[in-house]
C-alpha positions in Angstrom: -2.1 54.6 -7.9 -5.8 54.0 -8.5 -5.0 52.4 -11.8 -2.5 50.1 -10.2 -5.1 49.0 -7.5 -7.7 48.3 -10.1 -5.2 46.3 -12.2 -4.3 44.3 -9.1 -8.0 43.5 -8.3 -8.6 42.5 -11.9 -5.6 40.3 -11.9 -6.5 38.6 -8.7 -10.1 38.0 -10.0 -8.8 36.4 -13.2 -6.4 34.2 -11.2 -9.2 33.1 -8.9 -11.4 32.1 -11.8 -8.5 30.3 -13.5 -7.7 28.4 -10.3 -11.4 27.5 -9.8 -11.7 26.2 -13.4 -8.6 24.1 -12.9 -10.0 22.3 -9.8 -12.0 19.1 -9.7 -15.0 18.0 -7.6 -15.5 14.9 -5.6 -19.0 14.2 -4.4 -21.2 11.4 -3.3 -23.6 10.0 -0.7 -22.8 8.1 2.6 -25.3 5.5 3.7 -25.8 3.3 6.7 -25.2 -0.3 5.6 -27.0 -1.9 8.6 -30.1 0.3 8.3 -31.1 -0.6 4.7 -28.6 2.0 3.3 -30.5 5.0 4.8 -28.6 8.3 4.4 -25.9 8.9 7.1 -26.0 12.6 8.0 -23.1 14.5 9.8 -20.5 11.9 8.9 -17.0 13.1 8.1 -15.2 12.9 4.7 -11.5 13.7 4.8 -8.7 13.7 2.2 -5.9 11.7 3.7 -2.8 13.6 4.6 -4.5 17.0 4.4 -6.8 19.2 6.4 -9.4 19.2 3.7 -12.7 17.7 5.1 -16.4 18.2 5.0 -19.4 16.8 6.8 -22.3 15.1 5.0 -25.7 17.0 5.1 -29.0 15.6 6.4 -29.3 13.5 3.2 -25.9 12.0 3.6 -24.5 14.0 0.7 -21.0 15.6 0.5 -18.9 17.6 -2.0 -15.2 18.6 -2.0 -13.3 20.9 -4.4 -9.6 19.9 -4.9 -6.7 20.3 -7.3 -6.3 17.6 -9.9 -4.5 14.6 -8.7 -4.7 11.2 -6.9 -6.1 11.2 -3.4 -7.4 8.8 -0.7 -10.7 9.6 0.9 -11.4 8.6 4.5 -15.1 8.2 5.5 -15.8 8.1 9.2 -18.6 8.4 11.7 -18.8 7.9 15.5 -19.5 4.3 16.3 -18.8 3.1 12.7 -15.8 1.5 11.0 -13.9 4.0 8.9 -13.4 3.3 5.2 -10.8 4.5 2.7 -11.3 4.9 -1.1 -8.8 6.0 -3.8 -10.0 8.7 -6.2 -8.5 10.7 -9.1 -9.7 14.3 -9.5 -9.6 15.9 -12.9 -9.8 19.6 -13.7 -13.4 20.8 -14.4 -14.9 17.3 -13.8 -17.0 15.8 -11.0 -16.1 12.3 -9.7 -18.9 10.5 -7.7 -17.8 8.2 -4.8 -20.6 6.7 -2.8 -19.8 4.7 0.4 -21.8 2.6 2.9 -20.5 2.5 6.5 -21.2 -0.2 9.1 -20.3 -0.6 12.8 -18.0 -3.6 12.0 -15.4 -4.1 14.7 -14.8 -0.4 15.3 -13.5 0.5 18.8 -15.3 3.3 20.7 -13.2 6.3 21.4 -13.5 8.9 24.1 -15.3 11.4 21.9 -18.2 13.7 22.8 -21.1 13.2 20.4 -21.9 16.5 18.7 -24.9 15.1 16.8 -26.3 11.6 16.7 -29.3 12.5 14.6 -30.3 9.8 12.2 -28.5 6.9 13.9 -30.5 6.3 17.1 -32.0 3.1 15.7 -28.6 1.3 15.7 -27.3 -0.7 18.6 -23.8 0.7 18.2 -25.0 4.4 18.2 -27.2 3.9 21.2 -24.3 2.3 23.1 -22.1 5.2 22.1 -24.8 7.6 23.4 -25.0 5.6 26.6 -21.2 5.7 27.0 -20.9 9.5 26.6 -24.0 10.6 28.5 -23.7 11.7 32.1 -27.1 10.3 32.9 -27.4 6.6 33.7 -29.8 5.1 31.2 -30.4 2.2 28.8 -31.9 2.2 25.3 -33.1 -0.3 22.8 -33.3 0.8 19.2 -35.2 -0.3 16.1 -32.3 -2.4 14.9 -32.2 -4.6 18.0 -36.0 -4.8 18.2 -36.1 -6.1 14.7 -33.2 -8.6 15.3 -35.0 -10.0 18.4 -38.4 -10.2 16.7 -40.0 -7.8 19.2 -43.4 -6.6 18.0 -44.4 -4.3 20.9 -42.8 -1.9 23.4 -43.7 -4.0 26.5 -41.7 -6.9 25.1 -39.0 -4.5 24.0 -38.3 -3.1 27.5 -38.5 -6.6 28.9 -35.3 -7.4 26.9 -33.3 -4.9 29.0 -31.6 -5.5 32.3 -33.7 -5.7 35.5 -37.1 -5.5 33.7 -39.8 -8.2 33.3 -43.2 -8.1 31.8 -46.3 -9.2 33.8 -47.7 -12.4 32.3 -50.8 -11.8 30.2 -50.6 -8.0 30.3 -48.5 -5.1 28.9 -47.4 -4.0 32.3 -43.8 -4.2 33.4 -41.8 -4.6 36.6 -38.6 -2.5 36.9 -36.2 -3.9 39.5 -39.1 -5.7 41.0 -41.2 -2.6 41.4 -44.6 -2.7 39.6 -47.0 -0.4 37.9 -47.4 2.3 40.6 -43.6 2.9 40.8 -43.1 3.4 37.1 -44.0 6.1 34.6 -44.4 6.3 30.8 -43.6 9.2 28.4 -43.5 9.6 24.6 -40.9 12.0 23.3 -40.4 13.2 26.8 -44.0 14.1 27.4 -46.4 12.1 29.7 -49.1 9.8 28.3 -52.1 8.6 30.2 -53.3 5.1 31.0 -56.0 3.3 29.0 -56.9 1.0 31.9 -58.7 2.1 35.0 -56.8 -0.5 37.0 -53.4 0.9 36.0 -51.3 4.0 36.3 -49.4 3.3 33.1 -50.7 2.7 29.7 -50.3 -0.9 28.5 -47.0 -0.9 26.6 -48.0 -3.8 24.3 -50.4 -1.6 22.4 -47.4 0.3 20.9 -46.2 -1.4 17.8 -42.4 -1.2 17.3 -43.2 0.0 13.7 -43.6 3.5 15.2 -40.5 3.4 17.4 -37.1 4.9 16.7 -35.8 3.7 20.1 -37.0 3.2 23.6 -35.1 4.8 26.5 -35.4 3.4 30.0 -34.3 5.7 32.9 -33.8 3.7 36.1 -32.0 6.5 37.8 -33.9 9.7 38.5 -33.0 13.1 37.1 -34.8 16.3 37.8 -36.2 16.7 34.3 -38.6 13.8 35.1 -41.8 14.1 37.2 -41.2 13.2 40.8 -43.6 10.3 40.8 -40.7 7.9 40.1 -39.1 4.9 41.9 -38.7 2.0 39.5 -38.1 3.6 36.1 -39.4 5.8 33.3 -40.0 4.4 29.8 -39.7 7.0 27.1 -41.0 5.9 23.6 -39.2 8.0 21.0 -41.3 7.9 17.8 -39.7 7.7 14.3 -38.4 10.9 12.8 -37.8 10.1 9.2 -35.0 11.7 7.1 -33.9 10.7 3.6 -35.2 9.9 0.2 -38.8 9.0 -0.4 -39.9 5.4 0.3 -43.0 3.3 0.5 -43.3 -0.1 2.2 -46.1 -2.6 2.6 -46.1 -5.6 4.9 -48.3 -8.6 5.1 -48.3 -11.2 7.9 -50.0 -14.2 9.3 -49.9 -15.7 12.7 -51.4 -18.6 14.8 -51.3 -19.9 18.3 -50.9 -23.6 18.6 -53.5 -23.8 21.5 -56.0 -21.8 19.5 -55.7 -23.8 16.3 -55.8 -27.0 18.4 -59.2 -26.1 19.9 -61.9 -28.3 18.4 -64.6 -25.7 19.2 -63.2 -22.2 19.3 -66.2 -20.0 19.9 -66.8 -16.4 21.0 -69.8 -14.3 21.6 -71.7 -13.4 18.4 -72.3 -9.9 17.3 -68.9 -8.2 17.8 -67.0 -6.9 14.7 -63.7 -8.4 13.8 -62.1 -5.0 13.4 -62.3 -4.0 17.1 -64.2 -0.7 16.7 -67.6 -1.8 18.0 -68.7 0.1 21.1 -72.0 -1.1 22.4 -73.8 1.0 24.9 -76.5 0.4 27.5 -79.7 -0.4 25.6 -82.8 1.7 25.9 -85.1 0.9 28.9 -82.7 -1.7 30.2 -84.7 -2.6 33.3 -88.0 -3.1 31.5 -87.0 -3.9 27.9 -84.7 -6.8 26.9 -82.6 -5.2 24.2 -79.3 -6.7 25.1 -76.9 -8.3 22.6 -77.2 -12.0 22.0 -75.5 -14.6 24.3 -75.1 -17.1 21.4 -71.7 -17.9 20.1 -70.1 -18.2 16.6 -67.3 -20.5 15.7 -64.0 -19.0 14.7 -61.2 -20.1 12.4 -58.3 -19.0 14.7 -55.8 -17.9 12.0 -55.0 -14.3 12.1 -52.7 -11.8 10.3 -51.6 -8.3 9.9 -51.2 -5.6 7.2 -49.1 -2.5 7.3 -48.1 0.4 5.1 -45.6 3.1 5.7 -43.9 5.8 3.8 -41.8 8.9 4.1 -40.4 11.8 2.1 -38.2 14.7 2.6 -38.4 18.1 0.8 -36.0 21.0 0.7 -37.5 24.3 1.7 -35.3 27.3 0.7 -31.6 27.2 1.1 -31.4 25.8 4.6 -34.8 24.4 5.4 -36.1 20.8 5.1 -39.5 19.3 5.6 -39.8 15.6 6.5 -42.9 13.4 6.5 -43.4 9.9 7.9 -46.6 8.0 8.2 -47.6 4.4 9.0 -50.9 2.6 9.3 -51.1 -1.0 10.7 -53.8 -3.5 11.6 -53.1 -6.8 13.3 -55.1 -9.4 15.1 -54.5 -12.7 16.9 -56.2 -15.6 18.6 -55.0 -17.0 21.9 -56.2 -19.8 24.1 -55.0 -21.3 27.4 -54.7 -25.0 27.7 -54.7 -27.5 30.6 -56.0 -24.7 32.9 -57.2 -25.0 36.5 -58.2 -22.3 38.9 -59.0 -21.9 42.6 -60.4 -19.0 44.6 -61.2 -18.0 48.2 -58.5 -20.2 49.8 -58.3 -19.9 53.6 -55.4 -20.4 55.9 -56.1 -24.1 56.4 -56.0 -24.6 52.6 -59.8 -25.0 52.3 -60.9 -24.0 48.8 -64.3 -22.4 48.3 -63.9 -22.2 44.5 -62.1 -25.2 42.9 -62.3 -25.3 39.1 -60.8 -28.4 37.6 -61.2 -26.9 34.2 -60.4 -23.4 33.2 -60.3 -22.1 29.6 -59.8 -18.6 28.2 -60.2 -18.0 24.5 -59.6 -14.6 23.1 -59.4 -12.5 20.0 -57.4 -9.3 19.9 -56.9 -6.5 17.5 -54.6 -3.5 17.3 -55.0 -0.6 14.8 -52.2 2.0 14.9 -51.7 5.1 12.9 -48.8 7.5 13.2 -48.1 10.8 11.3 -44.9 12.7 11.9 -43.9 16.0 10.3 -40.6 17.6 11.0 -39.7 21.1 9.8 -36.0 22.0 10.0 -36.2 25.8 9.5 -32.5 26.2 9.5 -29.4 24.7 11.2 -30.5 26.3 14.5 -34.3 25.7 14.6 -36.5 22.6 14.3 -40.2 21.9 15.0 -41.8 18.4 15.1 -45.5 17.5 15.1 -46.6 14.0 16.1 -50.1 12.5 16.1 -50.6 8.9 17.1 -53.9 7.0 17.2 -54.1 3.5 18.7 -57.3 1.4 19.0 -57.1 -2.0 20.7 -59.8 -4.5 21.4 -60.0 -7.8 23.3 -62.9 -10.2 23.0 -62.7 -13.2 25.3 -64.7 -16.2 26.7 -63.6 -17.5 30.1 -65.1 -20.7 31.4 -64.6 -22.2 34.9 -66.0 -25.6 35.6 -65.9 -27.3 39.1 -66.7 -26.8 42.7 -68.4 -23.6 44.0 -69.3 -23.7 47.7 -73.1 -23.5 48.3 -73.8 -23.3 44.6 -72.2 -26.4 43.1 -71.0 -28.6 46.0 -70.8 -31.6 43.8 -68.2 -30.0 41.5 -70.8 -29.4 38.8 -70.7 -25.6 38.6 -70.0 -23.6 35.5 -69.1 -19.9 35.3 -69.0 -18.4 31.9 -67.9 -14.8 31.3 -67.9 -13.0 27.9 -65.8 -9.8 28.0 -65.3 -7.3 25.3 -62.9 -4.4 25.9 -62.1 -1.5 23.6 -59.5 1.2 24.2 -58.4 4.0 22.1 -55.6 6.5 22.6 -55.0 9.7 20.7 -51.7 11.5 21.3 -50.9 14.9 19.8 -47.5 16.5 20.4 -45.7 19.7 19.2 -42.0 19.8 19.9 -39.4 22.6 19.4 -35.6 22.6 19.4 -33.8 25.9 19.0 -30.1 26.8 19.2 -30.1 30.4 20.5 -26.3 30.8 20.5 -23.2 28.8 21.0 -23.9 28.9 24.7 -27.6 28.4 24.9 -30.4 26.2 23.6 -34.2 26.1 24.0 -36.4 23.0 24.1 -40.1 22.9 24.5 -43.0 20.6 24.1 -46.8 20.6 24.4 -49.1 17.6 24.3 -52.8 16.9 24.4 -53.9 13.3 24.9 -57.3 11.6 24.9 -58.2 8.2 26.2 -61.5 6.4 25.7 -61.6 3.0 27.4 -64.7 0.9 27.6 -65.9 -2.5 28.6 -69.2 -2.5 26.8 -71.5 -5.3 27.8 -69.5 -7.8 29.8 -71.8 -10.8 30.4 -71.4 -13.4 33.1 -73.6 -16.4 33.9 -73.4 -19.1 36.6 -74.8 -22.6 36.1 -75.2 -25.8 38.0 -75.1 -29.0 35.9 -78.0 -31.2 37.2 -78.8 -34.7 35.9 -81.7 -33.1 34.0 -79.6 -30.4 32.5 -78.1 -27.0 33.3 -79.9 -24.6 35.6 -79.0 -20.9 36.3 -77.7 -20.3 39.9 -79.9 -18.0 41.9 -78.1 -17.7 45.2 -77.2 -14.0 44.7 -78.3 -11.5 42.1 -74.8 -10.7 40.6 -74.2 -14.3 39.6 -75.9 -13.5 36.3 -75.3 -10.0 35.0 -74.5 -7.6 32.2 -71.8 -5.0 33.0 -71.1 -1.7 31.2 -68.0 0.3 32.0 -66.7 3.6 30.5 -63.5 5.6 31.1 -62.7 8.9 29.5 -59.5 10.8 30.3 -57.9 13.9 28.8 -54.5 15.3 29.6 -52.7 18.5 28.8 -48.9 18.6 29.4 -46.2 21.1 28.6 -42.5 21.5 29.3 -39.8 24.0 28.5 -36.1 24.2 29.3 -33.1 26.4 28.5 -29.5 25.2 28.5 -26.7 27.7 29.1 -23.1 26.7 28.8 -20.4 28.5 30.8 -16.7 28.5 31.7 -14.9 27.8 28.4 -11.5 26.3 28.8 -8.3 26.7 26.7 -9.4 24.1 24.3 -12.5 26.1 23.4 -14.8 23.7 25.3 -17.4 24.6 27.9 -16.9 22.9 31.2 -20.3 23.7 32.7 -24.0 23.8 31.8 -27.0 25.2 33.6 -30.4 23.8 32.6 -33.5 25.6 33.9 -37.0 24.3 33.1 -40.6 24.1 34.0 -43.3 21.5 33.5 -47.1 21.4 33.9 -49.5 18.6 33.7 -53.3 18.5 34.3 -55.5 15.5 33.7 -59.1 14.6 34.4 -60.7 11.1 34.5 -64.4 10.3 34.4 -65.4 6.7 35.1 -68.8 5.2 35.3 -70.1 1.6 35.5 -73.5 0.0 35.6 -74.2 -3.7 36.3 -77.6 -5.2 35.4 -78.3 -8.2 37.6 -80.6 -10.9 36.2 -82.5 -12.7 39.1 -84.7 -15.7 38.3 -88.0 -15.5 40.0 -89.9 -18.1 42.1 -91.0 -21.0 39.9 -88.2 -20.6 37.4 -85.1 -21.0 39.6 -84.7 -24.6 38.5 -85.6 -23.9 34.9 -83.5 -26.0 32.5 -81.5 -23.8 30.1 -79.1 -24.3 27.2 -75.8 -22.6 28.1 -75.0 -22.2 24.4 -78.4 -20.5 23.7 -79.4 -18.4 26.7 -81.5 -16.2 24.4 -84.2 -18.9 24.8 -84.5 -17.9 28.5 -83.4 -14.3 28.5 -85.8 -12.5 26.1 -88.5 -10.0 26.2 -91.4 -12.5 26.4 -89.9 -14.2 29.5 -89.2 -10.8 31.1 -92.8 -9.8 30.5 -94.0 -13.2 31.9 -92.0 -12.8 35.1 -89.4 -15.5 34.5 -86.7 -13.1 35.7 -86.2 -9.6 36.9 -83.5 -7.0 36.0 -82.1 -4.6 38.6 -79.0 -2.6 39.4 -77.3 -2.3 42.8 -79.7 0.6 43.4 -82.8 -1.4 42.7 -85.3 -2.3 40.0 -87.4 -0.2 37.7 -89.5 0.9 40.7 -86.6 2.9 42.1 -86.3 6.4 40.5 -82.5 6.5 40.4 -81.9 2.8 39.6 -80.1 3.7 36.4 -77.7 6.1 38.0 -74.3 4.6 37.3 -71.5 4.0 39.8 -69.0 6.8 39.2 -65.7 8.1 40.3 -63.9 11.2 39.0 -60.3 12.2 39.4 -58.3 15.3 38.7 -54.6 15.7 39.0 -52.6 18.9 38.6 -48.8 19.0 38.8 -46.7 22.2 38.4 -43.0 21.8 38.7 -39.7 23.6 38.2 -36.2 22.3 38.1 -32.6 23.4 37.8 -29.6 21.2 36.8 -26.0 22.1 37.0 -23.6 20.0 35.0 -19.9 20.6 35.5 -16.8 18.8 34.1 -14.3 19.2 37.0 -11.5 17.6 34.9 -11.3 15.4 31.8 -12.4 12.4 33.8 -15.0 13.7 36.3 -18.4 15.1 35.5 -21.3 15.7 37.9 -24.9 16.8 37.6 -26.6 18.3 40.6 -30.3 18.7 40.2 -33.2 20.1 42.2 -36.8 19.8 41.4 -39.8 21.2 43.2 -43.4 20.1 42.5 -46.8 21.2 43.7 -49.5 18.7 43.2 -53.1 18.2 44.0 -55.0 14.9 43.4 -58.8 15.0 43.9 -61.0 12.0 43.8 -64.8 11.8 44.3 -67.2 8.9 44.0 -70.8 7.7 44.1 -70.8 3.9 44.4 -72.7 1.0 46.0 -70.1 0.9 48.8 -70.4 4.3 50.4 -72.8 6.3 48.3 -71.0 9.6 47.8 -67.6 10.7 49.1 -64.4 12.6 48.2 -60.8 13.0 49.2 -57.8 15.0 48.3 -54.0 14.7 48.4 -52.1 18.0 48.5 -48.3 17.7 48.3 -45.3 20.0 47.9 -42.3 17.9 47.0 -38.6 19.0 47.3 -36.6 16.5 45.2 -32.8 16.7 45.0 -30.7 14.5 42.7 -27.0 13.9 42.1 -25.4 12.0 39.2 -21.7 11.6 38.8 -19.6 10.1 36.0 -15.9 9.2 36.3 -14.1 8.1 33.1 -11.6 5.5 34.2 -10.2 5.4 30.7 -11.4 5.7 27.1 -13.4 2.5 27.4 -14.6 2.5 31.0 -16.9 4.6 33.2 -17.9 4.6 36.8 -21.2 6.2 37.6 -23.1 7.2 40.8 -26.7 8.3 41.3 -28.7 9.5 44.3 -32.2 11.0 44.4 -35.3 11.5 46.4 -38.7 10.9 44.7 -42.3 9.9 45.7 -45.0 7.4 44.7 -48.5 8.7 44.2 -51.6 6.5 44.6 -53.8 6.3 41.5 -57.4 7.4 41.1 -58.7 3.8 41.0 -56.8 2.9 44.2 -58.4 5.7 46.2 -62.0 5.6 44.9 -64.4 3.5 47.0 -65.3 1.3 44.0 -65.2 -2.5 43.8 -64.3 -4.4 40.7 -65.3 -8.0 40.7 -63.3 -10.7 38.9 -64.3 -14.3 38.8 -61.9 -15.5 41.5 -61.1 -12.3 43.3 -62.4 -8.7 43.8 -60.5 -5.4 44.3 -61.8 -2.4 46.3 -60.4 1.1 46.6 -59.1 2.7 49.8 -59.9 6.5 50.3 -57.3 6.7 53.1 -54.4 5.7 50.8 -51.5 8.3 50.6 -48.2 8.7 48.9 -44.8 7.1 49.7 -41.5 8.9 49.8 -38.5 7.1 48.1 -34.8 7.4 48.4 -32.8 5.9 45.5 -29.1 5.0 45.1 -27.1 3.6 42.2 -23.5 2.8 41.4 -22.5 1.4 38.0 -19.3 0.3 36.3 -19.3 -0.1 32.5 -16.9 -1.0 29.8 -17.2 -0.6 26.0 -14.7 -2.9 24.3 -16.1 -2.3 20.8 -18.9 -0.3 19.1 -21.4 -3.1 19.7 -20.0 -4.6 22.9 -20.7 -3.8 26.5 -19.8 -5.1 30.0 -21.5 -3.5 33.0 -22.2 -4.1 36.6 -24.7 -2.1 38.7 -25.5 -2.1 42.4 -28.6 -0.3 43.6 -30.8 0.4 46.6 -34.1 2.0 47.5 -35.5 3.0 50.8 -39.3 3.6 50.8 -41.4 5.2 53.5 -45.0 4.1 53.8 -44.9 1.6 50.9 -48.1 0.7 49.1 -49.1 -2.9 48.5 -52.1 -5.0 47.4 -53.4 -6.9 50.4 -56.3 -9.2 51.1 -58.4 -7.4 53.7 -60.7 -9.0 56.3 -64.1 -9.3 54.5 -66.7 -11.9 53.6 -65.4 -12.2 50.1 -61.6 -11.8 50.7 -61.4 -8.6 48.8 -58.0 -7.2 47.8 -57.4 -3.5 48.6 -54.5 -1.0 48.4 -52.8 -0.2 51.7 -49.8 1.7 53.2 -48.8 -1.6 54.8 -45.9 -0.4 57.0 -43.6 2.5 57.9 -40.7 1.4 55.7 -39.4 -1.0 53.1 -36.2 -1.3 51.2 -34.8 -2.9 48.0 -31.2 -3.8 47.2 -29.8 -5.6 44.2 -27.3 -6.0 41.5 -27.4 -6.1 37.7 -24.9 -7.4 35.2 -24.9 -7.1 31.4 -22.6 -8.5 28.7 -22.8 -8.0 25.0 -20.1 -9.7 22.8 -19.4 -10.1 19.2 -18.1 -13.7 19.0 -16.8 -13.5 15.5 -16.9 -11.3 12.4 -15.7 -12.5 9.0 -15.3 -10.4 5.9 -16.3 -7.0 4.8 -18.0 -8.3 1.7 -20.5 -11.1 2.3 -19.9 -10.6 6.0 -20.8 -13.2 8.7 -21.3 -12.2 12.3 -22.1 -14.2 15.5 -23.0 -12.1 18.6 -24.4 -12.9 22.0 -25.8 -11.0 24.9 -26.8 -11.7 28.5 -28.2 -9.6 31.3 -29.2 -10.7 34.8 -30.5 -9.0 37.9 -30.6 -10.2 41.5 -32.9 -8.4 43.9 -33.5 -8.5 47.7 -36.5 -6.7 49.0 -38.0 -6.4 52.5 -40.7 -4.4 54.1 -42.5 -4.0 57.4 -46.1 -5.2 57.7 -47.9 -3.4 60.5 -51.6 -4.2 60.9 -52.0 -1.7 63.7 -50.9 1.0 61.3 -53.5 -0.1 58.8 -56.3 -0.1 61.5 -55.2 3.3 62.7 -55.1 4.9 59.3 -58.0 3.2 57.5 -61.4 1.7 58.1 -60.0 -1.7 57.0 -58.8 -4.6 59.1 -56.0 -6.9 58.1 -54.3 -9.8 59.9 -50.9 -10.2 58.3 -49.6 -13.7 58.3 -46.0 -12.5 58.6 -44.4 -9.3 60.1 -42.1 -8.9 57.1 -42.5 -9.5 53.3 -40.9 -8.9 50.0 -42.4 -6.3 47.7 -45.2 -7.4 45.5 -43.9 -8.1 42.0 -40.3 -8.5 43.1 -38.4 -11.5 41.6 -35.1 -12.5 43.1 -33.6 -13.3 39.8 -34.3 -11.9 36.3 -32.4 -13.2 33.2 -32.4 -12.3 29.5 -30.0 -14.0 27.0 -29.8 -14.1 23.2 -27.5 -15.3 20.4 -27.6 -13.9 16.9 -26.2 -14.9 13.6 -26.0 -12.5 10.6 -24.9 -13.3 7.1 -25.0 -11.2 4.0 -24.8 -12.2 0.3 -24.8 -10.7 -3.1 -27.6 -8.5 -4.4 -28.5 -7.2 -1.0 -29.4 -10.6 0.3 -29.1 -11.2 4.1 -30.1 -13.6 6.9 -30.4 -12.6 10.5 -31.4 -15.2 13.1 -31.8 -14.8 16.9 -32.5 -17.2 19.7 -33.7 -15.3 22.8 -34.4 -16.6 26.3 -36.1 -14.8 29.3 -36.5 -16.1 32.8 -37.9 -14.7 36.1 -38.0 -16.4 39.5 -40.9 -16.5 42.0 -42.6 -13.2 42.7 -45.4 -12.2 45.1 -48.7 -11.3 43.6 -50.5 -10.3 46.9 -49.4 -10.4 50.5 -50.8 -13.1 52.8 -53.2 -12.5 55.6 -55.3 -14.4 58.1 -52.9 -17.4 58.3 -52.7 -17.6 54.5 -49.3 -17.4 52.9 -48.4 -15.0 50.1 -50.1 -15.4 46.7 -47.0 -16.2 44.4 -46.5 -16.3 40.7 -44.1 -19.1 40.1 -40.9 -19.0 38.1 -40.8 -19.9 34.4 -38.7 -19.2 31.3 -39.6 -18.4 27.7 -37.6 -19.1 24.5 -38.2 -17.4 21.2 -36.7 -17.9 17.7 -36.5 -15.2 15.1 -35.4 -15.4 11.4 -35.4 -12.4 9.2 -34.3 -12.5 5.6 -33.8 -10.0 2.8 -34.3 -11.8 -0.5 -33.2 -8.8 -2.5 -33.1 -5.0 -2.0 -36.9 -4.7 -1.9 -38.3 -8.1 -0.6 -38.1 -9.4 2.9 -39.5 -12.4 4.8 -39.7 -13.0 8.5 -40.4 -16.1 10.5 -40.9 -16.0 14.3 -41.7 -18.7 16.9 -42.6 -17.5 20.3 -42.7 -19.4 23.6 -41.0 -22.5 22.2 -40.7 -24.2 25.6 -44.4 -23.6 26.4 -44.0 -23.9 30.2 -46.9 -24.4 32.6 -47.6 -21.0 34.2 -48.6 -21.3 37.9 -49.8 -19.1 40.7 -49.9 -20.6 44.2 -51.3 -19.7 47.6 -48.6 -20.5 50.1 -49.9 -22.3 53.2 -48.5 -24.1 56.2 -50.3 -27.2 55.1 -48.8 -27.0 51.6 -49.0 -24.7 48.6 -52.4 -24.5 46.8 -52.2 -24.1 43.1 -54.8 -21.4 42.4 -54.1 -20.8 38.7 -52.4 -23.0 36.2 -52.3 -23.0 32.4 -50.3 -23.2 29.2 -50.1 -20.4 26.6 -49.0 -22.5 23.6 -46.6 -21.5 20.8 -47.0 -18.4 18.7 -46.1 -18.8 15.0 -45.9 -15.8 12.6 -44.8 -15.0 9.1 -44.4 -11.6 7.5 -43.7 -10.6 3.9 -42.5 -7.0 3.2 -41.9 -5.1 0.0 -40.4 -1.6 -0.1 -39.7 0.7 -3.0 
């Protein structure tokens, strides 16, 4: 019997070897045709008419072992058009079949995404993710950013429904709600602001070269911090996978206003690379060691250079190590044209500052470095490390010429301000993703971020143009000054969550999922500022000066001879603490926990019930010219429920519902008793400011006709208790402060989005024409209660109206684009896009003392983008921004007629970029 068993085993072994030797192998690589033929992981390869199939690995590779014969392979991936390929397998031989997939005209199916790794840059993949997600969200990926010629994240999110970018800044409005109502994260972890005036970091400092995609949550979920009402922007950095590559890009750009200036000059002595950081000179009250006030002429043609590369390495049998790095430097010159400005306008329309000529010339730099390392330990465990460094600078010269009450009553005044700002951000993140079992998954993240923002040596001088020449104004000390400002902030944040699936049905699918998580965030800010005022002394107050060479007046010899005196707000060199800066310090600690329960009640209805609790403390203390020393604290425990529901009407249509409670927290700068003076307005903090509570509601219908097509309609509403606004308070200089202006306010609106492929010809040398439009209508209203302000603060206001829109709220927002894509032989292609953006009037500040609201008037912007691939390696881009070059206006509404307080043209932006990759 033993002999028979042994014989049987030997026979079976020989047969197995014989069969294996008689089989053939089919292998190859699947790539993404629309993403430069990057590998396409987790795609499916099936032998038609059989159950034989395999998924591609993270490098897009596959391998099948089959009996000799003729077969048809089917290549497929969610959101892509399937392809078929005939193949003949021969015994003992390997046949290589490579295939590129594209979205084409593929129709979306009702399929749950098991893994979308490696395709989040594509429009079709992001739409598929949006369709299948229970959360209500929007995303814009690298493919769409490239097609629309978007170079920074602020411009990227402004291309999505219901979002606009504030003119001249990187700040955004989401559904008409501005900076304080929004939040910013990177890879799900918070990032701090680089601007003491703002809650959120300026999004235009983030180059799209580092972006995989940008996700915008306009509906709250408990995984987010509770300081939320408008939206959260999550920047997802690139996570490279695939073969090694290296790419270099060279670009040039110009602004038509800047190159049209006959005399483009900026302050001398500032480096062109944007890393200078001047500090307060030694003995600043008795020694004149300040930087020169002379100017240098500039040739306002700028450019950019960037290099990037990535590589993947196998580690053991299952592991993989991915590296990606990019380093970019870019600069640009801008100039406003045909500018006018007015300030201190009263209710009768009388203007105390009326500048018939306003110019602003500036030079900007952005240096960005990103390094990403991803380690896939095995199929269940992955760790990512990201480090990002961004340094930006802005050097500007503003000039205002005209009427200044009591200083230049003949319209012969001149205010010149040199400003140099330098901001750096360093983000460090460690992220983990671990599959514990078929039921459970662990995600965690830790970040440590540093911000160093400075305004080193802002210089402002005020002149009066007399028949004999220019003289320095001496009405008040601050009219001629040097100002030094520094902000340092560090932030530590962490989150951890565990998913647990439950209630498996007969089809081996889990109907429910619990998610339990915790978050922590602590940040500190240290801010200080010192202003040195230059007061001309008796006998030299009508001294003739050269505005273009003030070094002839402001120098050590004239200081020693008593021509002028230097002092701070505390006093001159005779005062012991004269050099003590104005300071404010802030500390924020937030500890939160949340639980989500997601349940699929039936094949069509899924709901997520969430609950988040947060304990937060915000402390602010200050030592300034306005109130010497002071401190205040907000201590809040927040109980934040949320509900999201998704009903699948059919395989192409969804109906969604969202409800939540959140809050809006004041910022350090808004609560510190510190005044920041601009040329035509000043802002002062309010220590009595406190948080708002927000109730949010959304209902959305969406349809996905094809993989790259979308039709959606959304209705939303927000009810806000104790809303915060910027308001002009009763003061001698019409200061703007931050106030809880009433007991309530509400916002209601609707959004519509439509993406359509107009035609698509051919699989080889394809031609496509597509278009998209999104629009948002908004109605906002809030109570204005001056008695409430007087009762709760030390400030007095006299509201012109008893009701108002929210500041920053436009009734109508519109984005539209049309794109044409054509491909030729030898990897040649052409992609052109015409994109238009429009927003209607929106309130900048609420009117008081018989003055109407300060309103930013409507305008539209048109851009043209052309991107070509000359061959597999060489690409050329041409972009024209702001083709219509509209006049940008801000008006003060008054009963006697609107007063135009700011008006200018930005000019066209032209840029070329040449790229080569290998």
